[in-house]
Backbone as a printed PyTorch tensor [residue, N CA C, xyz], in Angstrom:
tensor([[[217.4860,  46.0950,  68.3220],
         [218.1830,  44.7740,  67.9080],
         [217.3260,  43.6860,  67.2740]],

        [[216.4980,  43.2760,  67.9690],
         [215.3590,  42.5340,  67.7240],
         [214.5630,  42.9710,  66.3160]],

        [[214.7300,  42.3860,  65.3820],
         [213.9310,  42.8210,  64.3130],
         [213.1820,  41.8140,  62.9050]],

        [[212.1850,  41.7610,  62.7100],
         [211.2120,  41.0290,  61.6780],
         [211.1980,  41.8270,  60.6570]],

        [[211.9540,  41.3460,  59.5410],
         [211.3410,  42.1570,  58.1750],
         [211.0830,  41.1410,  57.4310]],

        [[210.0080,  41.6060,  56.5580],
         [209.1420,  41.0120,  55.4040],
         [210.0870,  40.9680,  54.4300]],

        [[210.2380,  39.7790,  53.6200],
         [210.7420,  39.2340,  52.7080],
         [210.2960,  39.0440,  51.3580]],

        [[209.0330,  38.3790,  51.5970],
         [208.2470,  37.9060,  50.6510],
         [206.7550,  37.8880,  50.9840]],

        [[205.7560,  37.9730,  49.7850],
         [204.5930,  37.4990,  50.3270],
         [203.6560,  37.0340,  49.2380]],

        [[202.3430,  36.3270,  49.4220],
         [201.6280,  35.9740,  48.2670],
         [200.3480,  36.2680,  48.7440]],

        [[199.1800,  36.7940,  47.9350],
         [198.0580,  36.8510,  47.8470],
         [197.5330,  38.2700,  48.7310]],

        [[196.3040,  38.0570,  49.2110],
         [195.6370,  39.3850,  49.3390],
         [194.4770,  38.8980,  50.0060]],

        [[193.4350,  39.6070,  50.5480],
         [192.3690,  39.1830,  51.3520],
         [191.3710,  38.9790,  49.8380]],

        [[191.3700,  39.1150,  48.9870],
         [190.0820,  38.4760,  47.8410],
         [190.8870,  37.0160,  47.6050]],

        [[192.0670,  36.6050,  47.4420],
         [192.4900,  35.3590,  47.3860],
         [191.5910,  34.7710,  48.6930]],

        [[191.4080,  34.9520,  49.5660],
         [190.9270,  34.2240,  50.4900],
         [189.3440,  34.0250,  50.2280]],

        [[188.8610,  35.1060,  49.9440],
         [187.0720,  35.0960,  49.3380],
         [187.2330,  33.9420,  48.3730]],

        [[187.9410,  34.2080,  47.4960],
         [188.4470,  33.3960,  46.2230],
         [188.3010,  31.9340,  46.5640]],

        [[189.3330,  31.5590,  47.4730],
         [189.4550,  30.3080,  47.8210],
         [188.2190,  29.6410,  48.5340]],

        [[187.3920,  30.6490,  48.9030],
         [186.1320,  30.1350,  49.9780],
         [185.2720,  29.8390,  48.7480]],

        [[184.9830,  30.8890,  47.9550],
         [183.9290,  30.5340,  46.8710],
         [183.9660,  29.3530,  45.6860]],

        [[184.8820,  29.0040,  45.8290],
         [185.5620,  28.1270,  44.7940],
         [184.7900,  26.4980,  44.8010]],

        [[184.0830,  26.2650,  46.1400],
         [183.0850,  25.5250,  46.5220],
         [182.0690,  25.0910,  45.8960]],

        [[181.3540,  26.4590,  45.7000],
         [180.6340,  27.0100,  44.6830],
         [180.5120,  27.1190,  43.5950]],

        [[182.0130,  27.1040,  42.6680],
         [182.1550,  27.3820,  41.2610],
         [181.7960,  28.6770,  41.1370]],

        [[182.4520,  29.6050,  42.1630],
         [182.0100,  31.0740,  42.0890],
         [183.5460,  31.6550,  42.1610]],

        [[183.3760,  32.8040,  41.7380],
         [184.6130,  33.6530,  41.8680],
         [184.4070,  35.2920,  41.8770]],

        [[184.8490,  35.9080,  42.6120],
         [184.7520,  37.4220,  42.9840],
         [185.9260,  38.2200,  41.8930]],

        [[185.3280,  39.3070,  41.4100],
         [186.6180,  40.1100,  40.5460],
         [187.6670,  40.4350,  41.1940]],

        [[188.3580,  41.0220,  40.7860],
         [189.6470,  41.3340,  41.2630],
         [189.6410,  42.4930,  42.1420]],

        [[188.0840,  43.2370,  42.1270],
         [187.8800,  44.4840,  43.1140],
         [186.9380,  43.9370,  44.5870]],

        [[187.8410,  44.1050,  45.6940],
         [187.2240,  43.7900,  46.9030],
         [185.9760,  44.3630,  47.1520]],

        [[184.6340,  43.3890,  47.3480],
         [183.5530,  44.2950,  47.7080],
         [183.3900,  44.0090,  49.2580]],

        [[183.4770,  45.2870,  49.6980],
         [183.5830,  45.6420,  51.1050],
         [182.7380,  44.6940,  52.1300]],

        [[181.1190,  45.0040,  51.9040],
         [180.3730,  44.1570,  52.5650],
         [180.3280,  42.9630,  52.4380]],

        [[180.2640,  42.6070,  51.3790],
         [179.9290,  41.3480,  51.0050],
         [181.1730,  40.2460,  51.3880]],

        [[182.6710,  40.6260,  51.0720],
         [183.4940,  39.7090,  51.2290],
         [184.0460,  39.7950,  52.8120]],

        [[183.7260,  41.0840,  53.1980],
         [183.7870,  41.2820,  54.8770],
         [183.2720,  40.1210,  55.8300]],

        [[181.7450,  39.8680,  55.1710],
         [181.1750,  39.2680,  55.9880],
         [181.3860,  37.7670,  55.8710]],

        [[182.0130,  37.4960,  54.9870],
         [182.3610,  36.4100,  54.2830],
         [183.7260,  35.6330,  55.0300]],

        [[184.9950,  36.4820,  55.1210],
         [185.7690,  36.2040,  55.8920],
         [185.4920,  36.4420,  57.1100]],

        [[185.0810,  37.0370,  57.7290],
         [184.4000,  37.2740,  59.2960],
         [183.9290,  35.6030,  59.8270]],

        [[183.0150,  35.4880,  58.4830],
         [182.3420,  33.8770,  58.6420],
         [183.2670,  32.7630,  58.8470]],

        [[184.3170,  32.9520,  57.9410],
         [185.4900,  31.9720,  58.1770],
         [186.1300,  32.1100,  59.2500]],

        [[186.2830,  32.8260,  59.8660],
         [187.3710,  32.8860,  60.7670],
         [186.5980,  32.5730,  62.2330]],

        [[185.3630,  33.1580,  62.2530],
         [184.3820,  32.9630,  63.2490],
         [184.1760,  31.3320,  63.6690]],

        [[184.1040,  30.6560,  62.6730],
         [183.8140,  29.4100,  62.3740],
         [184.9310,  28.2870,  61.8690]],

        [[186.0320,  28.6930,  62.2010],
         [187.4860,  28.2330,  62.1100],
         [187.2930,  27.4600,  60.9660]],

        [[187.0700,  28.0850,  59.5460],
         [187.5190,  27.4480,  58.3760],
         [188.3570,  28.0670,  57.7070]],

        [[189.4170,  27.3530,  58.3460],
         [190.8530,  27.9200,  57.9690],
         [191.5300,  27.9430,  56.6350]],

        [[191.0680,  26.5940,  56.2230],
         [191.6740,  26.4530,  54.5400],
         [191.7660,  27.6000,  53.8580]],

        [[190.6210,  28.3390,  53.5910],
         [190.9130,  29.5620,  52.7160],
         [192.1850,  30.5820,  53.1000]],

        [[192.1180,  30.5830,  54.2620],
         [193.3630,  31.2680,  54.7230],
         [194.8210,  30.8990,  54.5010]],

        [[194.9670,  29.7850,  54.4620],
         [196.2680,  28.9530,  53.7370],
         [196.4240,  29.1180,  52.6670]],

        [[196.1110,  29.9080,  51.5630],
         [196.2480,  30.2640,  50.3080],
         [196.9970,  31.5370,  50.0160]],

        [[197.2470,  32.3960,  51.1060],
         [197.9930,  33.5160,  51.1190],
         [199.5500,  33.0740,  52.3760]],

        [[200.3160,  33.5980,  51.8180],
         [201.7380,  33.1900,  52.4140],
         [202.2280,  34.3100,  52.7020]],

        [[203.5120,  34.6380,  53.5680],
         [204.4570,  35.7560,  53.9240],
         [205.6700,  34.8460,  54.3750]],

        [[206.7050,  35.6880,  54.1470],
         [207.9600,  35.0300,  54.6910],
         [208.9160,  36.4460,  55.2860]],

        [[209.3420,  35.9220,  56.4040],
         [210.3770,  37.0350,  57.0900],
         [211.5110,  36.7530,  57.4150]],

        [[212.5920,  37.4130,  57.1730],
         [213.9270,  37.6780,  58.0750],
         [213.6840,  37.7530,  59.3720]],

        [[213.9850,  37.2030,  60.4110],
         [213.9680,  37.7000,  61.9520],
         [215.3220,  37.5590,  62.3870]],

        [[215.5970,  38.5380,  63.1910],
         [216.9840,  38.6590,  63.7100],
         [216.7660,  38.9370,  65.4990]],

        [[217.1460,  38.1020,  66.1020],
         [216.9020,  37.9200,  68.1150],
         [217.4110,  37.0200,  68.5440]],

        [[217.7040,  37.1870,  69.8630],
         [218.3820,  36.7870,  70.6310],
         [218.1690,  35.0640,  70.6890]],

        [[218.8780,  33.6980,  71.0240],
         [218.5490,  32.2970,  70.7580],
         [217.3990,  32.2760,  71.8530]],

        [[217.5370,  32.9490,  73.2450],
         [216.4370,  32.1930,  73.6330],
         [214.8570,  32.7490,  73.3110]],

        [[214.7850,  33.5230,  72.5930],
         [213.6220,  34.2870,  71.7960],
         [213.4540,  32.9770,  70.8850]],

        [[214.1370,  32.7690,  69.8920],
         [213.9450,  31.7870,  68.9300],
         [213.6550,  30.4560,  69.3290]],

        [[214.2560,  29.9490,  70.7720],
         [214.0900,  28.6960,  71.2410],
         [212.1360,  28.5020,  71.4750]],

        [[211.7440,  29.5200,  72.0090],
         [210.4060,  29.7900,  72.3380],
         [209.6190,  29.6810,  70.7590]],

        [[209.7780,  30.3970,  69.7150],
         [209.1430,  30.9220,  68.5720],
         [209.0040,  29.4660,  67.7180]],

        [[210.3530,  28.8980,  67.7160],
         [210.3270,  27.5880,  66.8540],
         [209.1470,  26.4870,  67.0360]],

        [[208.8790,  26.7360,  68.0970],
         [207.6600,  25.5780,  68.9280],
         [206.4780,  25.7320,  67.9310]],

        [[206.2060,  26.5160,  67.1200],
         [204.7570,  26.7220,  66.4070],
         [204.7640,  25.8410,  65.2320]],

        [[203.9210,  25.2260,  65.2400],
         [203.5920,  24.2980,  63.8750],
         [203.4240,  25.0970,  62.7190]],

        [[203.4440,  24.4160,  61.5110],
         [203.1880,  24.4980,  60.2730],
         [204.0210,  26.3210,  59.8880]],

        [[204.9530,  26.3860,  60.3230],
         [206.0550,  27.6920,  60.1920],
         [206.8760,  26.9640,  59.7360]],

        [[207.3790,  27.3920,  58.3950],
         [208.7390,  27.0220,  58.3770],
         [209.8680,  27.4950,  58.6840]],

        [[210.7700,  26.8830,  58.8120],
         [212.0140,  27.6130,  59.7760],
         [213.4830,  27.1750,  59.1310]],

        [[214.1400,  28.1350,  58.8590],
         [215.6900,  28.0310,  58.3270],
         [216.5540,  28.9600,  58.9850]],

        [[217.5440,  28.2470,  59.8470],
         [218.3330,  29.3670,  60.7510],
         [219.8320,  29.2120,  60.3720]],

        [[220.6590,  30.1370,  60.7630],
         [221.9440,  30.1360,  60.5470],
         [222.2760,  29.2270,  61.6410]],

        [[223.3730,  28.5590,  61.1990],
         [224.0220,  27.3060,  61.7980],
         [225.4320,  27.8460,  62.1030]],

        [[225.8650,  27.7320,  63.3590],
         [227.3530,  27.9030,  63.7830],
         [228.3970,  26.5430,  63.6360]],

        [[227.6060,  25.5770,  63.2190],
         [228.3800,  24.4890,  62.5380],
         [228.9800,  24.9320,  61.5740]],

        [[228.6050,  25.8980,  60.6360],
         [229.1720,  26.2230,  59.3090],
         [229.8590,  27.4860,  59.3610]],

        [[229.3810,  28.6990,  60.0280],
         [230.0290,  30.1490,  60.3250],
         [230.8980,  30.1000,  61.9900]],

        [[231.5690,  30.5460,  61.7720],
         [232.4570,  31.1200,  63.2800],
         [233.0600,  32.6900,  63.2540]],

        [[232.2760,  33.3040,  62.6020],
         [232.4830,  34.7560,  62.8610],
         [231.9520,  35.3380,  63.9330]],

        [[232.5470,  36.5790,  64.1840],
         [232.3340,  36.8630,  66.1200],
         [230.7690,  37.2320,  66.2100]],

        [[230.3720,  36.8140,  67.2060],
         [228.9450,  36.8390,  66.9670],
         [228.4760,  38.1590,  68.0030]],

        [[227.1560,  38.4300,  67.6970],
         [226.5800,  39.3970,  68.5810],
         [225.9910,  39.0780,  69.6830]],

        [[225.9040,  39.9390,  70.7150],
         [224.6640,  39.6200,  71.8240],
         [223.8620,  40.6190,  72.1780]],

        [[223.0500,  40.0240,  72.6730],
         [221.6320,  41.0320,  73.1470],
         [221.8370,  41.6310,  74.3780]],

        [[221.6830,  42.9810,  74.8460],
         [221.8460,  43.2640,  76.1690],
         [220.4570,  44.1990,  76.2510]],

        [[219.8610,  43.5790,  77.3420],
         [218.3530,  44.3260,  77.5150],
         [218.4620,  45.6750,  77.8530]],

        [[217.5780,  46.9670,  77.8230],
         [217.5780,  48.0380,  78.5330],
         [217.2450,  47.9400,  79.8000]],

        [[216.6850,  47.1580,  80.3270],
         [215.9250,  46.6950,  81.7320],
         [216.1030,  45.4890,  82.0010]],

        [[216.6350,  44.9440,  83.5560],
         [215.7460,  43.6650,  83.6600],
         [214.6940,  43.6680,  84.4650]],

        [[213.9680,  42.8530,  84.4070],
         [212.5340,  42.4620,  84.8010],
         [212.6250,  41.6760,  86.1810]],

        [[211.5910,  41.7070,  86.8860],
         [211.3670,  40.7960,  88.3370],
         [210.8890,  39.2650,  87.9750]],

        [[210.7680,  38.7930,  88.6970],
         [210.2020,  37.2480,  88.8040],
         [208.6290,  37.6110,  88.7900]],

        [[207.5740,  37.3660,  88.3130],
         [206.2940,  37.4630,  88.6260],
         [206.0080,  36.6730,  89.7630]],

        [[205.2730,  37.5990,  90.6860],
         [204.8230,  36.9140,  91.6620],
         [203.5710,  35.7530,  91.9320]],

        [[203.0910,  35.8200,  90.9110],
         [201.4890,  35.2770,  91.0080],
         [201.7730,  34.0620,  89.8340]],

        [[202.9010,  33.6650,  89.3680],
         [202.8960,  32.7890,  88.0400],
         [204.2740,  32.1200,  88.2980]],

        [[204.2920,  30.7180,  87.7750],
         [205.4710,  30.1540,  87.6110],
         [206.2940,  30.7470,  86.5860]],

        [[206.2090,  31.4660,  85.7190],
         [206.6000,  31.8380,  84.7160],
         [206.3680,  33.3040,  84.5760]],

        [[207.2470,  33.9990,  83.4430],
         [206.5990,  35.6440,  83.1220],
         [207.7980,  36.5760,  84.3190]],

        [[207.0070,  37.8950,  84.2310],
         [207.9020,  38.6000,  84.8110],
         [207.1040,  40.1670,  85.1830]],

        [[207.7920,  40.7880,  85.7930],
         [206.9800,  41.9590,  86.1950],
         [207.7040,  43.1190,  86.7610]],

        [[207.7570,  44.4040,  86.8170],
         [208.3540,  45.4390,  87.3600],
         [209.9230,  45.4150,  86.5770]],

        [[210.3340,  46.1130,  87.5450],
         [212.3010,  46.3090,  87.0660],
         [212.8120,  45.9720,  88.1360]],

        [[214.1970,  45.2200,  87.9390],
         [214.9030,  45.1780,  89.0420],
         [216.4020,  45.5460,  88.7180]],

        [[217.1340,  46.1060,  89.6910],
         [218.3230,  46.5490,  89.7260],
         [219.4430,  45.2280,  89.7410]],

        [[220.2910,  45.0530,  89.0080],
         [221.6870,  43.8710,  89.1480],
         [222.7070,  44.2640,  89.4510]],

        [[223.7930,  43.8520,  90.2420],
         [225.1280,  44.1120,  90.0900],
         [225.6160,  43.0110,  89.3350]],

        [[225.1840,  41.8810,  88.7480],
         [225.7030,  41.0640,  88.1780],
         [226.5060,  41.8080,  86.6440]],

        [[227.6800,  41.1590,  86.4800],
         [228.5770,  41.4310,  85.1250],
         [228.0900,  40.9840,  84.1270]],

        [[227.0520,  41.0230,  83.5410],
         [226.4540,  40.3470,  82.6040],
         [227.1840,  40.5530,  80.9060]],

        [[227.8270,  41.8720,  81.0280],
         [228.3390,  42.1010,  79.8190],
         [229.5310,  41.4940,  79.8160]],

        [[230.1430,  41.3270,  81.0630],
         [231.7250,  40.9930,  81.4650],
         [231.5540,  39.5780,  80.6870]],

        [[230.2580,  38.5530,  81.4690],
         [230.2320,  37.3220,  81.1180],
         [230.3070,  37.0690,  79.4980]],

        [[229.6320,  37.8320,  78.8360],
         [229.3390,  37.7180,  77.5680],
         [230.8850,  37.8440,  76.9550]],

        [[231.6500,  38.9290,  77.0260],
         [232.9330,  38.8880,  76.8480],
         [233.6820,  37.9180,  77.0240]],

        [[233.6260,  37.4760,  78.1980],
         [234.8650,  36.0260,  78.5840],
         [233.8730,  35.0560,  77.7860]],

        [[232.9560,  34.5860,  77.6050],
         [232.2610,  33.8330,  76.5600],
         [232.9740,  33.9100,  75.1580]],

        [[232.7460,  35.0700,  74.4530],
         [233.4900,  35.3610,  73.3490],
         [235.1200,  35.1580,  73.2420]],

        [[235.7750,  35.5060,  74.2530],
         [237.3290,  35.1480,  74.3950],
         [237.2300,  33.6550,  74.3080]],

        [[236.6210,  32.8590,  75.1640],
         [236.6890,  31.3910,  75.5090],
         [236.7380,  30.8820,  73.8220]],

        [[235.5360,  31.4200,  73.3150],
         [234.9650,  30.8470,  71.9560],
         [236.1070,  30.9340,  70.6930]],

        [[236.9710,  32.3740,  70.7390],
         [237.9340,  32.4610,  69.9280],
         [239.2990,  31.7510,  70.4810]],

        [[239.6480,  31.5230,  71.5760],
         [240.3940,  30.3680,  71.8790],
         [240.4570,  29.1510,  71.5660]],

        [[239.5100,  28.7110,  71.4580],
         [238.5440,  27.7440,  71.0000],
         [239.3080,  27.3220,  69.6350]],

        [[238.5620,  28.2020,  68.9260],
         [238.6940,  28.1320,  67.3540],
         [240.2660,  28.6880,  67.1620]],

        [[240.9380,  29.2170,  67.5520],
         [242.1900,  29.3840,  67.2990],
         [243.3280,  28.2270,  67.9360]],

        [[242.4770,  27.2430,  69.0750],
         [243.5220,  26.0930,  69.0820],
         [242.9550,  25.0520,  68.3600]],

        [[241.9890,  25.2390,  67.3530],
         [241.8680,  24.0990,  66.1480],
         [240.5820,  23.5100,  66.6790]],

        [[239.8770,  24.1340,  67.6260],
         [238.5430,  23.4100,  67.7570],
         [237.4450,  23.5710,  66.7670]],

        [[236.4520,  22.3710,  66.6040],
         [235.9990,  22.6890,  65.3610],
         [234.6300,  23.4240,  65.9260]],

        [[233.9260,  24.3930,  65.2210],
         [233.0810,  25.3420,  65.3060],
         [231.6020,  24.6700,  65.8320]],

        [[231.5930,  23.2740,  65.1600],
         [230.1880,  22.8750,  65.9740],
         [230.6540,  22.7330,  67.3720]],

        [[231.7770,  22.3700,  68.1520],
         [232.1890,  22.1340,  69.3380],
         [231.9900,  23.6290,  70.0520]],

        [[233.0370,  24.2060,  69.4980],
         [232.8770,  25.6560,  70.1360],
         [232.1570,  26.2100,  70.3190]],

        [[231.1010,  25.9860,  69.6810],
         [229.9360,  27.2270,  70.0140],
         [228.9630,  26.4420,  71.4200]],

        [[229.1440,  25.9270,  72.0030],
         [228.6360,  25.2210,  72.9800],
         [229.0080,  26.0090,  74.3170]],

        [[229.8640,  27.3060,  74.0430],
         [229.9960,  27.9340,  75.0730],
         [229.3480,  29.4150,  75.3330]],

        [[228.8770,  29.5770,  74.1830],
         [228.3260,  31.1020,  73.7240],
         [226.7610,  30.7700,  74.4660]],

        [[226.6200,  31.7420,  74.7230],
         [225.7070,  32.2240,  75.6680],
         [223.9840,  32.0940,  74.9870]],

        [[222.7070,  32.0370,  76.0150],
         [221.8380,  32.3790,  75.4490],
         [221.3310,  33.5140,  74.6840]],

        [[222.2560,  34.7130,  75.2330],
         [221.9320,  35.9830,  74.6550],
         [222.4750,  36.1130,  73.2510]],

        [[223.2670,  35.6210,  72.8680],
         [223.9860,  35.7600,  71.5640],
         [222.6800,  35.6530,  70.3590]],

        [[222.8070,  36.7090,  69.7050],
         [221.6540,  36.8590,  68.3930],
         [221.9380,  35.7360,  67.5050]],

        [[220.7550,  35.1360,  67.1160],
         [220.8220,  34.2660,  65.8070],
         [219.8900,  34.9420,  64.5850]],

        [[219.4540,  34.3360,  63.6380],
         [219.0290,  35.1060,  62.6820],
         [217.9990,  33.7730,  61.4130]],

        [[217.0980,  34.1370,  61.0300],
         [216.0150,  33.0230,  60.4120],
         [215.2620,  33.1170,  59.5110]],

        [[215.0620,  32.7430,  58.6800],
         [214.0750,  32.8010,  57.7270],
         [212.6970,  32.2740,  58.2350]],

        [[211.6690,  32.7390,  58.2160],
         [210.2430,  32.2490,  58.8220],
         [209.3270,  32.4480,  58.0700]],

        [[208.6570,  31.5770,  57.5890],
         [207.7230,  31.3310,  56.4340],
         [206.3610,  30.3900,  56.5940]],

        [[205.1670,  31.0870,  56.3630],
         [203.9050,  30.2540,  56.1880],
         [202.8560,  30.6060,  55.8310]],

        [[201.6780,  30.2800,  56.0240],
         [200.5370,  30.6980,  55.2210],
         [199.9320,  31.8520,  56.4620]],

        [[198.8820,  32.5990,  56.0470],
         [198.4670,  33.5520,  57.0230],
         [197.6680,  33.1140,  58.2980]],

        [[196.8690,  31.9980,  58.2710],
         [196.3020,  31.3570,  59.4860],
         [197.3710,  30.9410,  60.6410]],

        [[198.7010,  30.5340,  60.0230],
         [199.5550,  29.9920,  60.6260],
         [200.3740,  30.7440,  61.7580]],

        [[200.2620,  32.3460,  60.9750],
         [201.0390,  33.3750,  61.4940],
         [200.2120,  34.0250,  62.4570]],

        [[198.8970,  33.8300,  62.0890],
         [197.5440,  34.3960,  62.9970],
         [197.8460,  33.5980,  64.2750]],

        [[198.1000,  32.2200,  64.3600],
         [197.8590,  31.6890,  65.4330],
         [198.7590,  31.6380,  66.3960]],

        [[200.1000,  31.9680,  65.6920],
         [201.3170,  32.4410,  66.2900],
         [201.6470,  33.7160,  67.2150]],

        [[200.7590,  34.6780,  66.2860],
         [200.7040,  36.1540,  67.1320],
         [199.7530,  36.3960,  67.9110]],

        [[198.7200,  35.3790,  67.5490],
         [197.4450,  35.4870,  68.9340],
         [198.2110,  35.1930,  70.1800]],

        [[198.8900,  34.2210,  70.2740],
         [199.6090,  33.8810,  71.1930],
         [200.6320,  34.8110,  71.8650]],

        [[201.2640,  35.0580,  71.1230],
         [202.7980,  35.7330,  71.6650],
         [202.7750,  37.0230,  71.8100]],

        [[201.4790,  37.7430,  71.0320],
         [200.8190,  38.9520,  71.2900],
         [200.5270,  39.6120,  72.7780]],

        [[200.1510,  38.3460,  73.3500],
         [199.0090,  38.5110,  74.5590],
         [200.1650,  39.2270,  75.5180]],

        [[199.2710,  40.1130,  76.3990],
         [200.3360,  40.5680,  77.3290],
         [200.9520,  39.7280,  78.4460]],

        [[200.8380,  38.4650,  78.6830],
         [201.5270,  37.5520,  79.4420],
         [202.4630,  37.0420,  78.9750]],

        [[203.0790,  37.0430,  77.7490],
         [203.9760,  36.2110,  76.9770],
         [205.3000,  37.1930,  77.2470]],

        [[206.7140,  36.5360,  77.0780],
         [207.8900,  37.0500,  77.2760],
         [207.8860,  38.3320,  76.4410]],

        [[208.2450,  39.6160,  76.7080],
         [208.4770,  40.8120,  76.3600],
         [209.3350,  40.6840,  74.8540]],

        [[210.5140,  40.0680,  74.7850],
         [211.2440,  40.0680,  73.5460],
         [210.4530,  39.2510,  72.6850]],

        [[209.9860,  38.1620,  72.9810],
         [209.2670,  37.1540,  72.1220],
         [207.9880,  38.0290,  71.4640]],

        [[207.4600,  38.9240,  72.1460],
         [206.0850,  39.2770,  71.9600],
         [206.6960,  40.5920,  71.0520]],

        [[207.9970,  41.4070,  71.2940],
         [208.3070,  42.2570,  70.3100],
         [208.3790,  41.5180,  68.7640]],

        [[208.9320,  40.3610,  68.6100],
         [209.1890,  39.7610,  67.2340],
         [207.4100,  39.5750,  66.7580]],

        [[206.7340,  38.7860,  67.4090],
         [205.3600,  38.9850,  67.1840],
         [204.4990,  39.8310,  66.6310]],

        [[205.0540,  41.0740,  67.6350],
         [204.2370,  42.1900,  67.1760],
         [204.6810,  43.2460,  65.7970]],

        [[205.8820,  42.9310,  65.4200],
         [206.5330,  43.3380,  64.2020],
         [205.9580,  42.8110,  63.2050]],

        [[205.7620,  41.4150,  63.1680],
         [205.3000,  40.5640,  62.3290],
         [203.8000,  40.8370,  61.7660]],

        [[202.9680,  40.8410,  63.2340],
         [201.5540,  41.1190,  62.8730],
         [201.1650,  42.5830,  62.5880]],

        [[201.9510,  43.5170,  62.7380],
         [201.6410,  44.9250,  61.7400],
         [201.7690,  44.8560,  60.4300]],

        [[202.9890,  43.9260,  60.1170],
         [203.4010,  43.9990,  58.4710],
         [202.2230,  43.0970,  58.2080]],

        [[201.5980,  41.9350,  58.5510],
         [200.5760,  41.0910,  58.2690],
         [199.3630,  41.5620,  58.2790]],

        [[199.1750,  42.8330,  59.1710],
         [197.8190,  43.5450,  59.1440],
         [197.7060,  44.3970,  57.9450]],

        [[198.7750,  45.1370,  57.7990],
         [199.0760,  45.8320,  56.4640],
         [198.7250,  45.4120,  55.1340]],

        [[199.1180,  43.7050,  55.2320],
         [198.9460,  43.0380,  53.5650],
         [197.7930,  42.6820,  53.5820]],

        [[197.1480,  41.7430,  54.8190],
         [195.4490,  41.0930,  54.4440],
         [194.4190,  42.0830,  55.5990]],

        [[194.3870,  43.2260,  55.6620],
         [193.8170,  43.8600,  56.8200],
         [192.6120,  43.1210,  57.4500]],

        [[191.6930,  42.7810,  56.3800],
         [190.2520,  41.9640,  56.9550],
         [190.6870,  40.7140,  57.5400]],

        [[191.3460,  39.8100,  56.6680],
         [191.4100,  38.5180,  57.2460],
         [192.3250,  38.8640,  58.6020]],

        [[193.5420,  39.8220,  58.7930],
         [194.1120,  39.5750,  59.8400],
         [193.0050,  40.0920,  60.8770]],

        [[192.2320,  40.9710,  60.9140],
         [191.5120,  41.5940,  61.9600],
         [190.6440,  40.4330,  62.4980]],

        [[189.9930,  39.9210,  61.4270],
         [189.3240,  38.6770,  61.8350],
         [189.6380,  37.3780,  62.3610]],

        [[191.0510,  37.2130,  61.9750],
         [191.6610,  36.3570,  62.6220],
         [191.8330,  36.3960,  63.8170]],

        [[192.4770,  37.2460,  64.3600],
         [192.6650,  37.9760,  65.6460],
         [191.6910,  37.9610,  66.5380]],

        [[190.8010,  38.4860,  66.0900],
         [189.6100,  38.6030,  66.9290],
         [189.0690,  37.2830,  67.5300]],

        [[189.1320,  36.1870,  66.2580],
         [188.2230,  35.2730,  66.8400],
         [189.2170,  34.2800,  67.3200]],

        [[190.4680,  34.2070,  66.8640],
         [191.4890,  33.0290,  67.4540],
         [191.5560,  33.5390,  69.0220]],

        [[191.5920,  34.8430,  69.6100],
         [191.6900,  35.3760,  70.5100],
         [190.6220,  34.6390,  71.6630]],

        [[189.3950,  34.6920,  71.1050],
         [188.0200,  33.9420,  71.7710],
         [188.4430,  32.3020,  71.8600]],

        [[188.9100,  31.6070,  70.9200],
         [189.0120,  30.4570,  70.8330],
         [190.4500,  29.8590,  71.8050]],

        [[191.3000,  30.6060,  71.9470],
         [192.3890,  30.3240,  72.6430],
         [191.9630,  30.8240,  74.1910]],

        [[191.2520,  31.4610,  74.2120],
         [190.8250,  32.0960,  75.5700],
         [189.9860,  30.9080,  76.0340]],

        [[188.8870,  30.4440,  75.2230],
         [187.9090,  29.2180,  75.5910],
         [188.3440,  28.0160,  75.9520]],

        [[189.9370,  27.6340,  75.1300],
         [191.0460,  26.4450,  75.4510],
         [191.5730,  26.5350,  76.8980]],

        [[192.2670,  27.9150,  77.4210],
         [192.4430,  28.1540,  78.5680],
         [191.4090,  27.6050,  79.4960]],

        [[190.2470,  28.2050,  79.2800],
         [189.3340,  27.9100,  80.5440],
         [189.0830,  26.3480,  80.5330]],

        [[188.9990,  25.8830,  79.3790],
         [188.6430,  24.3880,  79.4320],
         [189.8560,  23.7580,  80.1620]],

        [[191.1350,  24.1280,  79.6480],
         [192.3680,  23.2250,  80.3280],
         [192.0630,  23.8310,  81.9330]],

        [[192.0270,  24.5580,  82.3170],
         [191.9040,  25.0550,  83.5490],
         [190.5490,  24.2660,  84.3900]],

        [[189.5360,  24.1280,  83.5910],
         [188.2930,  23.4750,  84.5060],
         [189.1750,  21.9220,  84.4190]],

        [[189.4310,  21.3320,  83.5850],
         [190.0380,  19.9950,  83.7310],
         [191.4320,  19.7120,  84.5380]],

        [[191.8520,  20.6570,  84.8450],
         [193.0170,  20.4920,  85.8130],
         [192.6610,  20.5600,  87.1510]],

        [[191.4840,  21.3800,  87.4650],
         [190.8580,  21.6170,  88.5960],
         [190.0420,  20.2370,  89.0410]],

        [[188.9750,  19.9110,  87.8790],
         [188.4970,  18.4580,  87.7230],
         [189.2730,  17.2380,  88.1770]],

        [[190.7490,  17.1710,  87.5030],
         [191.3970,  16.0460,  88.2820],
         [192.2780,  15.9660,  89.3230]],

        [[192.0920,  17.2850,  89.7980],
         [192.6750,  17.5640,  91.1950],
         [191.9550,  17.2500,  92.3090]],

        [[190.7450,  17.4550,  91.9990],
         [189.9720,  17.4180,  93.0540],
         [189.3720,  16.0980,  93.0780]],

        [[189.4500,  15.2250,  91.7230],
         [189.0940,  13.8430,  91.8640],
         [190.2460,  12.8540,  92.3900]],

        [[191.7270,  13.2480,  92.1960],
         [192.7160,  12.9120,  92.7870],
         [192.3720,  12.6740,  94.0550]],

        [[192.0390,  13.5950,  95.0980],
         [191.6960,  13.7390,  96.5640],
         [190.8400,  12.9810,  97.0500]]])
């Protein structure tokens, strides 16, 4: 049910190379030179010279539950246009997970393993749908009637942005400690971006991982330093 579909894209690895070389008044041919151009792209990614990657774009249509959308919309520099239930009132679709995961024991957030539950989750979704229909039938406006629909309701949006912006999102959301449903969206996007911009994507994912890891270490060090000084 969760699906990210490529709608459009612009540019290629050679676009990144030419955007970087224009600083010196140079331009590569349309034929990608493996050794020379690979080295340049890796250098740009490693030293966080991101502007050349910003000349490549992609646009996706994503369908996912609301609770996933509300996590992903936080990412900066990616354009987002979503369906609005202020304007549409057709019957919603709901997300039902194949399994229910347990609460992570060593984190405030996250999950692990699998748990069994007797909660009638499907019944709750159907009750919400029935009440939604009732409100609409009684003349309540869609922008208010929607408030009783659960976060498991499916939504859809167009998500567009530059190569480096999507790489930053995927680097964070493809990590093993992210929510599985959110990771599913990011993984689908990552696969498509890798096929469109293979050299650039590999370089960005490698060096952004290092960058974000260092940031996490710095944040942890700062937290512990401030905690110790407070004492």
